[in-house]
VOGU-3710 file (C-alpha; in Angstrom, 3 decimals, decimal comma):
1> xxxxxxxxxx> -0,144/-0,189/0,169  1,276/3,492/-0,948  -0,805/5,513/1,580  -1,578/4,201/5,210  -4,755/4,722/6,710  -4,509/4,379/10,883  -7,431/5,390/12,965  -7,229/6,739/16,891  -10,610/7,042/18,432  -11,794/10,478/16,264
11> xxxxxxxxxx> -8,144/11,059/14,693  -7,525/9,536/11,289  -3,689/9,530/10,456  -3,140/9,415/6,477  0,976/8,133/5,555  2,266/8,210/2,152  4,139/5,240/2,080  7,006/5,075/-0,310  9,634/5,902/1,483  12,267/4,594/-0,310
21> xxxxxxxxxx> 11,451/6,902/-3,259  11,066/9,690/-0,137  7,205/9,301/-0,803  7,768/10,807/-4,541  3,911/10,737/-5,934  2,830/8,176/-8,549  -0,287/7,780/-10,253  -1,352/4,622/-8,084  -0,236/6,921/-4,769  -2,322/9,521/-5,822
31> xxxxxxxxxx> -5,795/7,491/-6,592  -5,130/5,877/-3,252  -4,646/8,919/-1,452  -7,600/10,311/-3,110  -9,600/7,606/-1,830  -8,476/7,455/1,190  -9,438/11,428/1,962  -12,781/10,254/0,418  -13,170/7,715/2,789  -12,391/9,660/6,019
41> xxxxxxxxxx> -14,445/12,715/4,564  -17,553/10,404/4,779  -16,699/9,015/7,857  -18,687/10,787/11,129  -15,873/9,005/13,396  -13,673/10,825/12,208  -13,073/14,619/13,378  -9,780/15,457/12,975  -7,566/14,135/10,273  -3,583/14,252/10,178
51> xxxxxxxxxx> -1,302/13,836/6,755  2,005/12,802/7,380  5,234/10,792/5,372  6,764/7,904/6,421  10,385/7,676/6,828  12,419/10,586/6,478  10,327/12,756/4,461  7,174/13,883/4,005  6,734/14,184/0,222  9,407/15,001/-2,513
61> xxxxxxxxxx> 6,649/15,782/-5,470  6,137/13,953/-8,362  8,377/10,785/-9,494  10,301/11,499/-11,722  11,017/8,361/-13,084  7,331/7,854/-14,086  6,819/11,544/-14,803  8,535/10,795/-18,611  5,840/8,443/-19,337  3,010/10,635/-18,376
71> xxxxxxxxxx> 1,110/11,513/-22,294  -0,885/14,274/-21,253  0,770/15,843/-18,323  -2,408/19,009/-18,087  -4,856/16,365/-17,872  -2,953/14,294/-15,162  -2,859/17,530/-12,928  -6,829/18,215/-13,833  -7,580/14,518/-12,813  -5,126/13,487/-10,172
81> xxxxxxxxxx> -3,744/16,259/-8,161  -6,494/18,919/-8,259  -8,930/16,497/-6,836  -6,536/15,595/-4,126  -5,948/19,692/-3,445  -10,055/20,392/-3,514  -10,584/17,526/-1,346  -8,161/19,093/1,605  -9,223/21,922/1,690  -13,000/21,102/1,636
91> xxxxxxxxxx> -13,286/18,478/3,847  -15,107/19,375/6,757  -13,024/18,308/9,102  -9,599/20,070/10,213  -6,618/18,712/8,510  -2,873/18,833/9,903  -0,202/18,294/8,136  2,672/16,608/10,224  6,000/17,517/8,302  8,547/15,135/9,146
101> xxxxxxxxxx> 10,784/15,920/6,295  11,672/17,024/3,319  8,417/18,714/1,579  9,112/19,830/-2,369  7,094/20,183/-5,367  3,665/18,723/-5,133  4,562/17,914/-1,975  4,280/21,247/-0,747  1,328/21,978/-2,387  -0,008/19,004/-0,145
111> xxxxxxxxxx> 1,195/20,301/3,029  -0,343/23,997/1,912  -3,830/22,381/1,317  -3,951/21,302/4,344  -5,616/23,678/7,440  -2,872/23,655/9,879  1,044/22,414/9,556  3,614/21,420/12,326  7,386/20,974/11,246  10,099/19,138/12,163
121> xxxxxxxxxx> 13,217/21,261/13,145  15,492/19,175/10,374  12,786/19,807/7,669  12,821/21,792/4,688  10,101/23,169/2,633  10,725/23,877/-1,112  8,828/24,809/-4,311  10,933/22,829/-6,487  9,433/23,148/-9,973  11,929/25,876/-11,260
131> xxxxxxxxxx> 14,664/23,428/-10,305  13,629/20,687/-13,701  12,667/23,994/-15,613  8,650/23,803/-14,429  6,133/26,384/-12,706  4,111/25,444/-9,850  1,257/23,325/-9,522  -1,026/21,534/-7,343  -2,516/25,298/-6,101  1,109/25,847/-5,069
141> xxxxxxxxxx> 1,050/29,421/-6,538  -2,330/29,934/-4,683  -1,217/29,170/-1,437  2,329/30,575/-1,115  1,090/34,138/-2,620  -1,843/33,831/-0,199  0,494/32,751/2,611  3,539/35,131/2,522  2,841/37,498/-0,317  3,161/38,154/-3,973
151> xxxxxxxxxx> 7,280/39,162/-3,724  8,080/36,604/-0,984  6,477/34,060/-2,822  8,016/34,896/-6,141  11,395/34,725/-4,352  10,936/31,031/-3,154  9,123/30,173/-6,434  11,675/31,365/-8,447  14,688/30,150/-6,758  13,290/26,744/-5,675
161> xxxxxxxxxx> 15,228/27,219/-2,441  15,024/25,230/0,974  12,987/27,051/3,580  14,069/25,743/6,640  11,791/25,268/10,101  12,315/28,906/11,863  12,073/30,918/8,527  9,267/28,492/7,342  7,589/29,482/11,117  8,302/33,327/10,937
171> xxxxxxxxxx> 6,463/33,334/6,946  3,643/32,114/8,528  4,122/28,667/6,423  3,642/26,272/9,630  2,082/26,967/12,797  5,185/25,663/14,491  8,492/23,728/14,372  9,536/20,692/16,814  12,259/18,482/17,325  12,411/15,928/15,069
181> xxxxxxxxxx> 11,002/12,956/16,908  8,256/14,726/18,425  6,189/16,407/14,819  4,102/13,256/15,075  3,176/13,564/18,486  2,867/17,138/18,423  0,618/16,877/15,155  -1,340/13,917/16,860  -1,463/15,905/20,098  -3,336/19,078/18,219
191> xxxxxxxxxx> -5,602/16,832/15,801  -7,135/15,100/19,262  -7,731/18,451/21,104  -9,240/19,727/17,479  -11,543/16,230/17,491  -13,219/17,291/20,776  -14,335/20,109/19,283  -17,677/21,029/17,930  -16,860/19,415/14,435  -20,143/21,065/12,412
201> xxxxxxxxxx> -18,580/24,676/13,712  -15,174/23,685/12,873  -15,882/22,607/9,272  -18,166/25,794/8,893  -15,510/27,888/10,349  -12,695/26,491/8,081  -15,340/27,096/4,842  -15,672/30,848/6,188  -11,878/31,566/6,586  -11,183/30,116/3,106
211> xxxxxxxxxx> -14,004/32,292/1,500  -12,442/35,036/3,252  -9,514/34,967/1,084  -11,331/36,290/-1,653  -14,807/37,372/-0,900  -15,558/40,581/-0,400  -16,823/41,764/3,103  -20,258/42,080/2,346  -20,504/39,014/0,453  -18,455/37,216/3,755
221> xxxxxxxxxx> -20,874/38,967/6,243  -24,067/37,708/4,614  -22,079/33,663/4,332  -21,455/34,246/8,163  -24,819/34,574/9,003  -26,592/32,109/6,647  -23,517/29,289/8,416  -24,436/30,511/11,883  -27,873/29,421/11,217  -26,518/25,784/10,450
231> xxxxxxxxxx> -24,567/26,096/13,202  -27,305/26,633/15,732  -29,046/23,639/14,569  -26,205/21,213/15,349  -26,142/19,412/18,842  -23,142/20,569/19,714  -24,347/24,044/19,644  -26,902/22,886/22,087  -24,493/20,900/23,987  -22,749/24,399/24,104
241> xxxxxxxxxx> -24,852/26,317/25,813  -25,986/23,611/28,413  -22,522/23,393/29,808  -21,772/27,268/29,605  -25,430/27,237/31,661  -24,152/24,659/34,163  -20,772/25,752/34,172  -18,812/22,418/33,088  -16,907/21,452/30,266  -18,299/20,829/27,079
251> xxxxx> -18,657/17,073/25,920  -18,894/17,460/22,069  -20,785/14,254/19,990  -19,356/15,797/16,660  -22,695/16,397/15,476
//
């Protein structure tokens, strides 16, 4: 299996599993990953997701040994890469990237499509497309520009240089940088905390903040009002109010 799925209570951990190739992406791996993401998206017991890589890398991007065999690159991006990005960004559960090692090319795009990122001190990020004469794809340009601004995004994309942990944190590319042997535990702890929250409100908040990147304020104000109605209808909202009135911690059921 090129993609592993392990469930621990309400947290699902997805691991890219080609450690001998630094988890480089193949057609088979992409198909498996999308299927697993669809699985956890539909699973009501899963309330938070962690995406990571096996071995020493998070993901080194496209497997170049396979790349030369792709007959229609444009269609492969549209059919195999873009649906993964769309699923990561629209799944109504928080997705945390545990960046355990090198994260480059489309692997960087996958990490940036996650909602939150924790990074091992020994890892690095690289928008490495330029090093083989290509342009960013899989949403890498969109995420980079919105995260660090045009000038810095362009510099990172045009040089393909490695962005190490502390710089990545300073630029807002990752939430935190931890020791290499702590990245999995840190991501799991954060995922468990988010999984214990009000899942409907979490998903709706994710939707609002994604839309806030592009929507005019009047549009977003109306969208907030509409989604608040959806949140009010949830059992987790009722539990939250009851717990507040009873002066006790809320126990959210995820519905």
